C-alpha positions in Angstrom: -34.6 -11.0 -33.1 -36.8 -11.1 -36.1 -40.0 -11.9 -34.3 -39.7 -8.9 -32.0 -39.0 -6.7 -35.0 -42.2 -8.0 -36.6 -44.2 -7.5 -33.4 -42.8 -4.0 -33.1 -44.0 -3.1 -36.6 -47.4 -4.7 -35.9 -47.7 -2.9 -32.5 -48.0 0.4 -34.4 -51.0 -1.0 -36.4 -54.2 -0.3 -34.3 -55.9 -3.2 -36.1 -53.4 -5.7 -34.7 -54.5 -6.9 -31.3 -57.1 -4.2 -31.3 -58.4 -4.9 -27.8 -54.9 -4.6 -26.4 -54.3 -1.4 -24.3 -51.1 -0.1 -25.8 -51.0 2.7 -23.2 -50.6 0.0 -20.4 -47.8 -1.7 -22.3 -46.0 1.6 -23.0 -46.4 2.7 -19.4 -45.0 -0.7 -18.2 -42.1 -0.3 -20.5 -41.4 3.2 -19.2 -41.5 2.0 -15.6 -39.0 -0.7 -16.5 -36.8 1.7 -18.5 -37.2 -0.4 -21.6 -38.5 0.2 -25.1 -41.2 -2.0 -26.6 -38.8 -3.8 -28.9 -36.7 -5.1 -26.0 -39.7 -5.9 -23.9 -41.2 -7.9 -26.8 -38.0 -9.8 -27.3 -38.0 -10.9 -23.6 -41.6 -11.9 -23.7 -41.2 -13.9 -26.9 -38.2 -15.7 -25.5 -40.1 -16.5 -22.3 -43.1 -17.8 -24.3 -40.9 -19.9 -26.6 -39.4 -21.7 -23.6 -42.9 -22.6 -22.4 -44.8 -22.9 -25.7 -46.3 -26.3 -25.1 -47.5 -25.3 -21.6 -49.3 -22.2 -22.9 -50.7 -23.8 -26.0 -48.4 -22.1 -28.6 -46.4 -25.1 -29.7 -46.9 -25.5 -33.4 -46.3 -28.5 -35.6 -43.2 -28.8 -37.7 -43.8 -28.2 -41.4 
């Protein structure tokens, strides 16, 4: 899951998604009994399946 690994590394950088409340994300992960990496992998997979619907479908290079 290379994309979740990259997101996990960027998550630690306060400049990445600076307006994102990391405490909320960490609290949610704790409530689910998950770490951020696993949570990110599930989110990325869910978004991948619906990329066109949510405006994330890129063009093939």
